[in-house]
C-alpha atoms as one frame of an Amber mdcrd trajectory, in Angstrom:
protein
  25.398  76.564 -22.561  27.648  74.154 -20.601  30.545  72.726 -22.680  30.284
  68.990 -23.295  33.507  68.149 -21.392  32.426  70.166 -18.359  28.951  68.641
 -18.471  30.467  65.127 -18.503  32.672  66.019 -15.530  29.667  67.323 -13.588
  27.749  64.125 -14.333  30.690  62.003 -13.106  30.779  64.021  -9.865  27.016
  63.558  -9.422  27.363  59.802  -9.963  30.191  59.519  -7.424  28.293  61.636
  -4.904  25.085  59.604  -4.940  26.835  56.208  -5.198  29.075  56.984  -2.216
  26.124  58.336  -0.230  24.263  55.043  -0.587  27.242  52.946   0.542  28.363
  55.228   3.381  24.847  55.363   4.879  24.827  51.536   4.950  28.168  51.488
   6.780  27.019  54.270   9.097  24.270  51.929  10.280  26.865  49.357  11.347
  28.980  52.064  13.016  26.166  53.581  15.089  24.864  50.166  16.141  28.387
  49.107  17.186  28.707  52.295  19.255  25.345  51.595  20.893  26.218  47.993
  21.760  29.714  48.871  23.012  31.749  46.991  20.389  35.388  47.770  19.683
  35.633  49.803  16.468  39.061  49.889  14.857  38.236  52.273  12.025  35.415
  54.029  10.201  36.556  54.956   6.722  35.033  56.865   3.855  36.554  55.730
   0.549  39.366  53.220   0.132  43.050  53.253  -0.803  45.854  55.234   0.776
  44.340  57.668   3.300  44.577  61.357   2.481  43.360  62.126   5.998  43.350
  59.945   9.124  42.759  60.833  12.771  42.017  58.942  15.983  39.042  60.250
  17.941  37.611  58.552  21.005  39.673  55.431  20.383  38.450  55.064  16.764
  40.407  55.839  13.619  38.463  57.984  11.142  39.860  58.161   7.639  39.263
  59.534   4.156  40.734  57.371   1.424  42.005  58.272  -2.029  39.679  55.970
  -4.026  36.075  57.284  -4.039  34.322  53.933  -3.796  32.130  53.817  -0.683
  33.231  53.171   2.862  33.860  50.567   5.555  33.782  49.855   9.293  36.330
  47.546  10.917  34.668  45.578  13.731  37.073  42.881  14.959  34.575  41.384
  17.423  31.948  40.763  14.783  34.111  38.304  12.861  37.829  37.630  12.412
  38.835  39.311   9.133  42.613  39.220   9.391  42.960  36.831   6.472  41.080
  39.294   4.255  41.966  42.731   5.655  45.192  41.973   7.454  45.902  42.700
  11.131  45.230  46.381  11.697  45.696  46.868  15.434  48.265  45.568  17.881
  46.287  44.789  21.012  47.695  44.638  24.503  44.708  42.643  25.751  42.337
  40.165  24.108  39.104  41.530  22.747  36.206  41.238  25.212  33.500  38.790
  24.089  30.161  40.049  22.814  26.786  38.337  22.797  25.149  36.815  19.719
  22.428  39.468  20.100  25.055  42.209  19.816  26.350  40.650  16.601  22.875
  40.331  15.111  21.940  43.941  15.937  25.151  45.368  14.467  24.935  43.220
  11.325  21.248  43.998  10.822  21.762  47.766  11.210  23.419  48.168   7.786
  20.480  46.782   5.775  18.069  48.703   8.028  19.812  52.003   7.237  19.803
  51.184   3.508  16.090  50.435   3.689  15.383  53.627   5.659  17.315  55.641
   3.074  15.182  53.997   0.382  12.043  55.105   2.249  13.357  58.678   2.597
  14.242  58.840  -1.106  10.900  57.292  -2.047   9.153  60.025  -0.036  11.145
  62.662  -1.945  10.221  61.022  -5.276   6.587  61.011  -4.158   6.824  64.758
  -3.650   8.952  65.887  -6.633   7.614  63.300  -9.077   9.021  60.420 -11.083
   9.502  61.066 -14.824   7.745  58.558 -17.067   8.242  58.597 -20.818   5.077
  58.460 -22.908   6.557  55.613 -24.966   6.660  53.533 -21.778   2.935  53.944
 -21.211   1.690  51.969 -24.179   1.466  48.335 -25.204   0.285  49.129 -28.734
   2.552  47.637 -31.405   3.952  50.198 -33.801   6.624  48.134 -35.528   6.846
  44.493 -36.583  10.055  43.467 -38.332   9.233  41.882 -41.687  10.049  38.177
 -41.614  10.630  38.196 -37.850   8.986  35.806 -35.371   6.096  38.154 -34.581
   5.494  38.857 -38.268   5.415  35.146 -39.085   2.980  34.565 -36.215   0.581
  37.259 -37.427   1.092  40.131 -34.969   0.412  43.490 -36.624   1.072  47.180
 -35.991  -1.904  48.578 -34.119  -2.430  45.449 -32.011  -2.751  46.303 -28.312
  -0.980  43.663 -26.226  -2.952  42.639 -23.141  -0.973  39.603 -21.964   2.340
  37.937 -22.781   2.905  34.314 -21.820  -0.236  34.420 -19.678   0.890  37.501
 -17.695  -0.818  40.895 -17.916   1.320  43.773 -19.225   0.865  47.533 -18.989
   4.020  48.898 -20.648   6.523  47.924 -23.329   9.861  48.110 -21.472  11.090
  47.784 -17.901  11.451  45.062 -15.286   7.800  44.864 -14.191   4.628  44.029
 -16.128   6.302  44.831 -19.454   6.162  43.210 -22.882   9.950  42.930 -23.231
  10.427  41.385 -19.766   7.717  38.780 -20.295   9.307  37.851 -23.647  12.740
  37.558 -22.016  11.308  35.577 -19.097   9.339  33.093 -21.237  10.524  29.484
 -21.227   8.425  27.680 -23.838   9.003  27.024 -27.534   6.361  29.660 -28.305
   5.134  32.786 -26.549   1.397  33.449 -26.285   0.307  37.031 -27.000  -3.229
  38.062 -26.084  -4.013  41.154 -28.159  -6.913  43.458 -28.856  -7.473  44.047
 -32.585 -10.396  45.971 -34.056 -12.509  45.370 -30.966 -11.746  41.634 -30.835
  -9.487  39.725 -28.435  -7.099  37.267 -30.084  -4.450  34.897 -28.790  -1.456
  34.479 -31.099   1.426  32.086 -30.448   4.719  33.530 -31.639   8.124  31.977
 -31.984  11.220  33.882 -30.895  14.769  34.585 -32.065  18.051  34.990 -30.239
  21.061  36.661 -31.805  24.431  34.959 -31.788  26.962  36.795 -29.629  30.732
  36.359 -29.229  31.973  34.852 -25.972  33.113  38.205 -24.593  29.588  39.630
 -24.763  26.500  38.771 -22.761  24.417  36.136 -24.507  21.455  37.607 -26.336
  18.043  37.052 -24.789  14.773  36.198 -26.503  13.238  38.679 -28.920  10.180
  38.637 -31.142  11.266  41.809 -32.993   8.425  44.205 -32.305   8.393  47.763
 -31.002   5.863  50.139 -29.435   3.938  52.736 -31.371   6.101  55.848 -31.288
   3.986  58.899 -32.006   6.171  61.720 -33.459   5.640  63.979 -30.440   8.392
  66.461 -29.658  10.002  66.091 -26.257  12.980  68.441 -26.188  14.310  70.755
 -28.884  18.060  71.377 -28.849  19.089  75.010 -28.523  20.274  76.459 -31.815
  19.047  73.450 -33.815  17.254  73.617 -37.150  13.992  72.612 -35.460  14.211
  75.433 -32.897  15.076  77.982 -35.585  12.047  76.892 -37.636   9.741  77.218
 -34.624   9.240  73.621 -33.441   8.352  73.558 -29.743   8.325  70.949 -27.015
   4.887  69.316 -26.918   4.229  69.578 -30.658   3.008  66.475 -32.489   4.017
  66.162 -36.145   1.040  64.958 -38.190   2.390  65.294 -41.733   5.597  65.956
 -43.672   5.383  67.517 -47.137   1.694  66.625 -47.186   2.250  62.945 -46.306
   0.473  61.874 -43.087   2.789  60.341 -40.460   1.239  58.307 -37.644   4.453
  57.107 -36.037   8.182  57.773 -36.033   8.917  54.927 -38.414   6.742  56.538
 -41.091   8.163  59.972 -40.255  11.733  58.848 -40.912  10.721  57.020 -44.085
   9.435  60.309 -45.472  12.433  62.189 -44.103  14.893  59.873 -45.835  13.189
  60.332 -49.206  13.183  64.118 -48.710  16.854  64.493 -47.739  18.438  67.846
 -48.667  14.991  69.322 -49.460  12.871  71.817 -47.508  10.352  70.131 -45.202
   6.815  71.388 -44.695   5.662  70.146 -41.295   2.089  70.166 -40.004   2.123
  70.319 -36.216  -0.661  69.598 -33.782  -0.348  72.400 -31.260  -3.002  73.731
 -28.921  -5.466  75.139 -29.755  -5.233  73.770 -33.327  -2.699  73.073 -36.049
   0.397  74.986 -37.165   2.429  74.703 -40.350   6.124  75.507 -40.533   8.882
  75.048 -43.088  12.285  73.606 -42.307  15.010  74.694 -44.754  17.014  72.062
 -46.617  19.444  70.439 -44.186  22.700  68.611 -44.922  22.854  64.890 -44.188
  25.825  63.789 -42.089  27.988  61.177 -43.770  26.812  57.697 -42.772  23.335
  58.919 -41.797  20.161  58.497 -43.833  18.431  61.665 -42.674  19.356  65.129
 -41.349  19.732  65.910 -37.664  16.721  67.990 -36.660  17.811  68.471 -33.036
  14.699  66.814 -31.596  14.432  64.362 -28.717  11.230  62.440 -29.271   8.539
  61.740 -26.738   7.313  63.742 -23.797   7.968  63.100 -20.129   5.218  63.296
 -17.544   5.636  63.259 -13.786   3.923  60.557 -11.771   3.777  60.495  -7.973
   3.876  56.881  -6.758   3.626  56.502  -2.993   6.684  55.292  -1.049   4.894
  51.989  -0.451   4.358  51.481  -4.189   7.999  52.236  -4.961   9.343  49.877
  -2.293   6.936  47.135  -3.354   7.959  47.534  -7.011  11.634  47.332  -6.046
  11.107  44.145  -4.025   9.040  42.580  -6.825  11.684  43.487  -9.417  14.416
  41.804  -7.375  12.191  38.777  -6.842  11.555  38.511 -10.589  15.255  38.762
 -11.389  16.253  36.085  -8.885  13.389  33.844  -9.971  14.645  34.118 -13.555
  18.242  33.454 -12.474  17.469  30.274 -10.569  14.896  28.830 -12.965  16.592
  25.976 -14.885  14.695  26.806 -18.101  15.322  30.551 -18.002  17.687  32.258
 -20.450  18.654  34.811 -17.784  22.041  33.897 -16.311  24.547  35.477 -13.931
  26.243  37.254 -16.846  23.092  39.319 -17.376  23.499  40.886 -13.925  25.549
  44.020 -13.330  28.192  44.916 -10.773  29.565  48.296  -9.662  30.701  49.271
 -13.176  27.267  48.567 -14.648  25.547  50.452 -11.820  27.794  53.487 -12.259
  27.158  53.382 -16.008  23.404  53.282 -15.363  23.678  56.295 -13.054  25.685
  58.196 -15.676  23.028  57.500 -18.329  20.277  58.646 -15.968  21.985  61.895
 -14.974  22.708  62.571 -18.661  18.984  62.340 -19.490  16.256  64.930 -19.354
  15.019  65.150 -15.750  18.130  63.132 -14.875  18.243  63.940 -11.168  14.638
  62.757 -10.727  15.390  59.540 -12.632  18.542  58.919 -10.569  16.620  59.517
  -7.342  13.924  57.020  -8.357  16.608  54.487  -9.323  18.290  54.967  -5.940
  15.137  53.736  -4.206  15.530  50.433  -6.039  19.294  50.333  -5.453  18.931
  50.801  -1.686  16.319  48.053  -1.425  18.582  45.849  -3.536  21.568  46.635
  -1.293  19.569  45.833   1.847  18.195  42.520   0.554  21.461  41.363  -1.043
  23.329  41.904   2.213  20.763  39.800   4.067  21.772  36.672   2.137  23.092
  34.089   4.662  26.691  34.000   3.371  29.759  34.761   5.510  31.160  38.324
   5.010  27.651  39.505   4.166  25.437  40.884   6.930  23.060  37.951   6.639
  25.997  35.605   7.156  26.963  37.348  10.390  23.359  37.056  11.584  23.231
  33.360  10.654  26.479  32.600  12.474  25.286  34.535  15.527  22.102  32.436
  15.559  24.176  29.245  15.385  26.337  30.558  18.221  23.269  31.243  20.367
  21.986  27.688  19.759  25.388  26.045  20.439  25.959  28.434  23.387  29.549
  28.923  22.336  31.298  30.770  19.508  32.325  28.956  16.366  36.004  28.020
  16.110  38.079  30.994  14.986  39.936  29.006  12.337  36.735  27.521  10.897
  35.034  30.927  10.861  38.016  32.605   9.258  38.221  29.884   6.612  34.527
  30.208   5.792  34.771  33.978   5.508  37.849  33.817   3.336  36.243  31.291
   0.981  33.055  33.348   0.768  34.985  36.584   0.201  36.870  34.966  -2.666
  33.609  33.671  -4.167  32.001  37.130  -3.948  35.054  38.757  -5.541  35.064
  36.177  -8.333  31.375  36.819  -9.018  31.952  40.583  -9.088  34.912  40.099
 -11.428  32.747  37.908 -13.680  29.878  40.400 -14.032  32.320  43.314 -14.248
  33.954  41.628 -17.263  30.631  41.795 -19.097  29.920  45.317 -17.798  33.214
  46.467 -19.313  32.580  44.544 -22.539  29.406  46.606 -23.004  31.608  49.662
 -23.562  33.159  47.940 -26.597  29.916  46.642 -28.073  29.007  48.402 -31.301
  25.882  50.484 -30.928  22.911  49.767 -33.116  22.296  52.544 -35.587  19.260
  54.723 -34.945  17.916  57.513 -37.123  19.837  60.760 -36.747  18.275  62.932
 -34.080  16.323  60.075 -32.527  17.365  59.790 -28.893  16.398  56.878 -26.714
  13.607  57.679 -24.277  14.686  57.801 -20.668  13.053  54.549 -19.659  13.012
  53.352 -16.078  16.392  51.929 -15.320  16.857  48.476 -13.959  19.966  48.049
 -11.963  21.987  45.160 -10.689  20.630  42.622 -11.289  19.544  43.657 -14.784
  18.779  41.624 -17.892  19.699  42.957 -21.303  16.840  44.924 -22.836  16.347
  46.909 -26.010  15.148  50.494 -25.897  12.135  51.418 -27.949  14.003  53.260
 -30.723  16.291  50.269 -31.283  13.233  48.188 -32.145  11.487  50.909 -34.111
  13.793  50.988 -37.132
């Protein structure tokens, strides 16, 4: 068994490896295109900071920095960057001019390489499978908070949600076609839920709540305080735990505790809390029939309501979406996020997006989950598409800005003034850095936010991650208390 500290170190190394791979491949696209078009290349660097290795080969400096945070290519002919990067080369002769087409090809190559990497990773996911948690594959309500907006409106446990705010849903959480996203994205005073109840289709208008948050935290988004039905199915059993010792196995479904039927996790933990420090007789649904086992009396950790059984709830299944489906979902997710950001009535603001810190945190959480490498690979498909599209925005210092300025140059038939171009790039670079600092502030504040208490032994299901941009969302167990 790997010690916790060593396991955390391995996860950090995995996060740095995949994050740097995604950035370096993007920069490699610029480098190879610049070589092809004959541009002057000052330096191709992997990582930043003081170089720990640097060598000049074929007129180009290659370097390895001391800060593992991506890479860069210095292309002085593409745009004057002295005000941002500083003068890096003393030149005996002026730089030869390049055509607007050269600039467009070199700028476009970075997003193209990011997109191609997304396609390659999507093909791998197609082959090895994408883990999907069973709790993500339902829209049946299992929990309605008493006195909450949904409760006041008349939503009930057992209702199957078909539409939210006029949009069809097929899962509870996530950035696409989900109940939580449609609630967050709603803009009216009420939210219409179309549900199936006892064979009938009903439309129920629910109000919504929003928690007050201090200024250093992201503002809370809309909630109706419901959760999905969480069947007490066993996902993973911790080695050496009480559950493993008693004979609980992955794939079991607990149907009763001490003779009391339990249909969902909420009911299971209600019974567990009333039976603390007593032996537990569990009835398990296990092929080909049922099995009964007895758990000995377990101590309750101080501050917890129930003993730690060592069970991660919910089973993972592997799906095999085609590369086209994965790319389309990534594009649609980004579209939905930006649509929410720029809608004047939306609650989603810039502070709900994540920067590098939030992305690294998301990768860490994925790698730390069951089937973590598959989850991280699937997330990387989205991240690469996001990286490609973000860099195509028509702002100076971004690839799309270089393409835009090259188009203007081709129309004017002369380059833009160096001073004007440098001023525009400097202003845009400052704006980008300010935005990153802004979202990073909230990313860091998340580390100091108190976690909501969940029943001991109940681990959050490894839901599909949504990266930068990403709105705040609650995991299923947080709503199922």
